[in-house]
C-alpha positions in Angstrom: -6.1 -8.8 -26.7 -3.1 -6.4 -27.5 0.3 -6.1 -25.6 0.3 -2.7 -23.0 3.7 -1.3 -23.8 3.0 0.7 -20.8 2.5 -1.9 -18.2 5.0 -4.1 -20.0 7.5 -1.1 -19.3 7.0 -1.0 -15.7 7.7 -4.3 -14.9 11.0 -3.4 -17.7 12.2 -0.7 -15.2 12.3 -3.3 -11.4 13.6 -5.8 -12.9 16.0 -3.9 -15.2 19.5 -5.3 -14.1 18.9 -8.2 -13.1 21.1 -11.2 -14.8 19.9 -13.6 -17.9 16.1 -11.7 -18.0 14.3 -11.9 -21.3 11.1 -11.7 -22.7 8.6 -14.0 -24.6 5.8 -13.2 -25.6 3.3 -15.9 -24.0 -0.5 -16.6 -22.8 -1.4 -13.5 -24.7 1.0 -11.6 -23.2 4.4 -10.3 -22.7 6.2 -12.8 -20.4 9.5 -12.9 -18.3 12.4 -15.2 -17.3 15.2 -15.1 -15.6 17.5 -17.6 -16.4 14.2 -19.2 -19.3 11.6 -19.5 -15.5 9.4 -17.0 -16.1 8.8 -14.4 -12.8 6.2 -12.3 -14.2 3.9 -10.2 -17.0 2.0 -7.7 -17.6 -1.6 -8.3 -19.1 -4.7 -5.8 -20.3 -8.0 -7.4 -20.6 -10.4 -6.5 -23.3 -12.9 -4.9 -20.8 -9.9 -2.5 -20.5 -8.8 -4.0 -16.7 -5.2 -4.3 -16.5 -3.5 -6.6 -13.2 0.4 -7.9 -13.5 1.4 -11.7 -12.6 3.9 -12.9 -10.4 5.1 -15.3 -9.6 6.1 -16.0 -5.6 5.7 -19.8 -5.3 3.8 -22.0 -3.1 6.0 -20.3 -0.3 5.7 -16.9 -0.2 1.8 -17.0 -1.7 0.3 -15.5 1.6 2.5 -13.2 2.2 2.3 -12.4 -1.3 -1.9 -12.9 -1.1 -1.5 -9.7 1.9 -0.7 -6.9 -0.6 -3.8 -4.8 -0.9 -5.0 -6.2 -4.9 -4.0 -9.5 -5.2 -5.8 -12.3 -5.5 -4.9 -15.9 -6.8 -4.4 -16.7 -9.8 -6.6 -18.6 -12.4 -5.9 -20.2 -15.8 -8.6 -22.3 -17.9 -10.6 -22.2 -14.3 -8.3 -24.2 -12.8 -6.0 -22.5 -9.9 -2.8 -21.4 -10.5 -0.1 -22.1 -7.1 2.3 -19.9 -7.0 1.0 -17.3 -8.9 -1.1 -14.4 -8.1 -2.2 -11.1 -9.9 -2.1 -7.4 -8.6 -4.8 -5.4 -10.6 -3.2 -2.3 -11.6 -5.3 0.8 -9.4 -3.2 -1.6 -6.7 -0.3 -1.8 -8.3 1.7 1.1 -6.3 5.5 1.3 -6.3 5.5 0.1 -3.3 3.4 -3.1 -3.9 5.2 -4.1 -7.2 9.0 -3.8 -5.3 7.7 -6.1 -2.4 5.9 -8.8 -5.1 9.1 -8.7 -7.5 11.5 -8.7 -4.0 8.9 -12.5 -3.9 9.0 -13.3 -7.4 13.5 -13.1 -7.4 14.1 -14.8 -4.7 11.5 -17.5 -5.5 12.7 -17.7 -9.5 16.3 -17.6 -8.8 16.0 -20.9 -7.0 15.3 -22.7 -9.6 17.3 -24.1 -11.7 18.3 -22.5 -15.4 16.3 -24.2 -18.0 
């Protein structure tokens, strides 16, 4: 899977200005971190399908899954609590802002790594 700079830039634009923001290649894509804690990522599959991953936390997961085009994240056949996928075709500016807000509100409660 190749990095998709257009998808990554959409996340960069939303996260711009966050203190301690960094980027790291992980899990076949580019992940965005705040104080070393993963906040989200963008991914384009070999099939061409693309989606965004948001780390919203288990307490925010139900709210996040109300957004159209979202689903729980699975990795290696196992559900990852507190992580959700947002399909690219459902990634409206409003949905992206809402999920970014949930992610930031969760990740900024975690101790720095």
